[in-house]
N, C-alpha and C positions, 0 to 999 in steps of 0.2 A: 504493500500500500504506500509506503514511504517513497519507494522508487517511482511508482506511478505518479504520485503527487509532484515529485521533483521533475519528472519528464513533462507533466502538464504545465508546471511553473515555467520551465525553460521554454516550452512552446509558446506560452503566453508572452514571455519576455521577448522572444524572437519576433512575434507578431507585432508587438508594440514598437520595437526597433524598426521593423520594416515599414510600419505605418508612419512613424516619425520621419524616416528617410524619404518616403513618398511625399509627405507634406512639404519637406524642404525642397523637393524637385518640382513643385507645382505652385504657380502664382495664380491665386484665386481672385476673380473679379465678380462681385455680386451685383445683380440688377433687380430692383424692385419695380415691377411693371404691371400695368393694368391690362392683363390678358383677357379679363372680363370687365363689364361695366362700360361707362361712357368713353373711356380712353383706349378701348381695345384696338380700334383700327390703327391708331398712331403707335401705340406701345408694342403691338405685335410686329409692326414694321421695324421699330427701334431694335427690338430683340433680334430679329432676323438679320439685320445689318450687323449687329454685334457678333453674331455667330459666324458670319462670313469673315469678319475681320480677325476673329480668334483663329479660325482655320488657316487663314493666310499667314498669321504670325507663327503658328506652330509648324507650318510647312517650311518656314525659314529658320526654324530652330528655337522658337519661343522667345522669352524675354529674360535677359540676364542668366541664360543657361537653364531656364525653367520652362516647362510646359505651361501654357496658359489654359485655365479652365474657367468657363463662365457659369456661375451659379444663378439660376433664374427662379424667381418666386413671384407668383401672382398676388398683387395687392388688391385685386378686385376693384380698382379705382376708388378705394376708400381709405381715408386717413388712418383709422384705427387698425385696419388690416395691414397697412404699411408698417406700422410700429411692430406688429407681430413678426412679419417676415424679415424686417431689418434685424431684429434681435436674433431670430433664428439663424440668419446668415452669419452674424457675428459670433454667436456662441457655439453653434453646431458645426458650421462650415469653415469658420476661421478665415473669412475673406479678408483680403489685404487692401482692397480698393473697391469703391462702388462706382457704377456707371448706370444710374437709375433713370427711369422713364419720365413721362410727362405729367404725372399726377403731382402737381406742386404741393397741395395740401398734405399729401402723404410724405413727401420728402421733408417738408417743414416739421411734421409731427415727430419724425424719427431723428432729426438732425442733432438734437442734444445728446442722445445716446451715442451717435456715430462720432461726434466730436470728442466725447469723453474717452472713446476707444482710440482716438487719434488715427482715424481712417479717412483718407481723402475721398471726396465725392465729386464726380463729373456728371452733371445732370442735364436732362432734356428740359428741365423746368427753370423757372426763375429762381434766384438765390433765396435761401432762408432769410428771415428778416433781421435776426440778431447778429451783431458784428462778430461775436465769438464763433458763431456757426458759419458765417460767410468766410472766415479765415480758412476753413477746411473744404469749402464748396466752390465749384467752378461750373459755369453754365456754357453749354454749346447751343443754347437757344438764342436767336437774335433778340435784342432788346425789344420789348413790346412797342416802344415808340416807333420803331422802323415799320411795323405792320400798319400802324395808323397813318404815318406820314405817306406811305406809298398809296394808300387808298384815298386819303384827303387830297393829295396832289393830283391824282387822276380826276376826282370830282371837280376840283378847281379849274384844271387846265383843259379838260376834255368835255365838260358838260356845262349846262347853264343852271344846274341845281345849286342852290345856296342854303337850303334848309334840309337838315338831315335828322334822322333818329338813330339812337344807339340802342342795340338789343344785346343783352349780356347774360351769361349764366353766373352762378355764385362762386366759381372757382377763384383762387387768388390771382391767377394770371388774367382772367377776364375782368375781374374787379380793378386790377391795376390798369389794364388797357382802357377801361371805361373812364377812370379818373383822368388819365392822360388825354383821352379823346375829348373830354369836356374842356379840359384846360387849354388845349392847343387849337381848338376849332377856329377861333377868331384869327389865328395866325394865317389861316388859309381862306379867310373870308367866308367862313361857314357858321351857321347858327344851328345849335342842337336844340330842336324843338321838343324832344321827349327822350327820356332815358328809361328804358323798360327792361325788366329782368324776367327770366324764365328758369325753370328747372330742366336738367338735361333730359328727363323722361316725360316732359309735358307733351301731350298728344296734339296740342293745338296752340298756335301763337296769334290767332285772329284778333283777340282783344288788344294785345300789345301793338300789333301792326296797325289796327284801326286808330289807336291813339296817335301814333306817329303820322299816319295819313291825315288825321283830323287837324294836326298842328301844321300841316303844309309840307311835311317832309317828303322830298322826292327820292330819297335814297335811305336805305337801312344799312348802317355799318354794324355788322354782327360780330360779337366777340365770344367765341366758344366753338368747340369742335363737335364732330360727330353727326348723328342722325338729326339733331335739332336743325341743322342747316337745311336738310331736305324738307323737314316739316315747314320751316319758314317759307321756302320757295313755293311749296304747294299752297300754303295759305294766301300768299300774294296773288297767285294765279286764281284761286277760288274766289277771292274778293274782287276780282276784275280790275286790279290795279295795273293796267297795261303799260303805264309809263314809269312805274317805280323800279329802281335799281336795288339789287341786293349785293353787297360787298362783304364776303365772308372772311374768316380768319385763315391763317395757315392751317392746313389739314391734310389728311390722307386723301388720295385721289378718288376713292369710292364715293363718299358723300358729295364731293365736289362735282363729279361727273353726273350724279343723279340730279343735283340741283341745276346744273347746266342744261340737262335734257329737258327740264321743266320750264326754265325761264329763257333759254337761249343766251344770247350775249348781253342780256340785262343782268346776268349773274356773273360776278367777277370775284377774284381772290388774289392775295399776294402770293406769288409763286417764286420759289428759289430756282436758280438756274438748272439744278439737277432734275426738276420737274418738267422743265422745257429746255432740254440741253441745247437745242438749236439757238437759244438766246445767248449762249455763252461765247464770247469772242475766242478765237484761237489763242493759245498760250497755256501757261501752267494751270489756270483754273479749269479750262476745258479738258486738259490732259488728265487731271485728277478726277474730274467727274466721269470721263470716259472709262478710266481704269476701274472705278467702282461699278459703273453701269454694266461693263462687260461681265463682271462676276455676278452681279445682281440678276441680270437678264438670263444668264446661263442657268441660274437656279430657279428664278421666279417668273421668267417670261416678261409680260408687259405689266406686271403688277406695279403700282405706284411706288417710286423709290424715295420719296421725300423723307419720311421718318427713318427708313433704312440707311440713308446716307448720313444722317445725324448720329445714328447708333454706331455705324462704321467709324465715323470721325471721333466719337467719344473714346472708343478703344484705341484708336491711333494716337490720340492726345496722351492717354495713359502710357502707351508704348513709348512715345517720344520722351515723356518724363522719366521713365525707367532708364531709357538710353542715356539721358543727361545725368541722372543720379548715379547710374551704374550700381544701383541697389533697388531692392523692392520693399524696404521698410516704409511704413506709412508716412512718417515725418519727412523722410528724404524725398519720397515721391511728391508729397504736397509741395515742398519747397521747389521741386524741379518743374512742376506744372507752371509755376509763375515765370519760368524761363522759356516756356514754349511760345515763341513769338514768330510772326511771319510764316506760320505753318499752313500750307495749302491743303485743305481738306476737300472731300468730294462735294460737300454742301457749300462751303465758302472758305475764306481764309480766317485763321484764328490768331489773335494777339493777346496773350495773357501777360500779366505782370503782377508785382506785389500790390499795386493799386487797382488793377483791372482783372477781376475774376469772371467777368462776362466776356468771353473770348471773341465775339463777333463785334467788330468796331466800325464796319462799313455796311451800309444798307444793302442786303443781297437780293432785294425783291424787284420783280417786274409784276405788272398786273396781267393775270392770266384769265383766259376764257376757254370754254369748250367750243371748238369749231370743227365741224365735220367729224365728230366723235373723238377728236384729239385735243389735248391742251395746246394752246397757242398764245402768243403775246397779243394783248388787246391793242 
């Protein structure tokens, strides 16, 4: 019995040693994503772009001599569920960096625990609000102001509309955009006649649209993603508002195409170059987009690449930071992300610094429409 116990003990010790050695040979990146719920369309694309980037890195030998592993957890597009999955990835999976999706409220809710663990976060969302959390967080999402400016500039320069309405959901990103939209409207000679809110699962927006129309609004500037955009387009058509424009947010191609099929070119949206690659001039930006799109299309065909490109870029930013740091320790990688500047991604160029944790510093958007079944520049 004693010999058997000793053998079992040695076997257990050997297993622990093997597991520890394996852990040292793997660099784990965690991603909390809304694979279900309102953020699913964008966050699934984000995840799939990340997986392609991880495969590419591993084919080249990994990072700092380690295989890269992506740990994916569904936060169901809910803040409380985000806290649960973040904690799980930190305690059970021992992730060393996060590259999480577009559910801002979920990233905010978990940020305190992530900071205490000294794990850097590269996010699809806006940054958490507290300075101590912002120190460890970096965003690959264009500043919300860029979306608004692109749409307002189009209304000012290409239409005679001067009265608009804002329609927004309750997410932190949309609320921030709403506040900016109200604040800068006058800079573009526009008057916001109504600011209306909705919930992501509302089946009808007719009341909100009616108030905007009643105030003389000739265009709705919508702030929020997903199927609500399709609902808004349907309601505009059902109400017989044949001259009203709908300008949606950055989003996955599926709801954008559905809304475009309903309203034609009265429906518009801010589009990054990767969503309409023909709009990117020849040069490094086009080369980076084409390199990603070649891999993306080989795997996913004509599926919209917008969120996938940002997920790909998030992993590439972490990889560049590890290359700079020559280490995978959380603090070293955090410091190194601040040195990732002039980095050309598939989505756009990134310029991080100690003072700049939102990496996109130049507006990447054109105004897109659906034309002959394809996205094109308006």
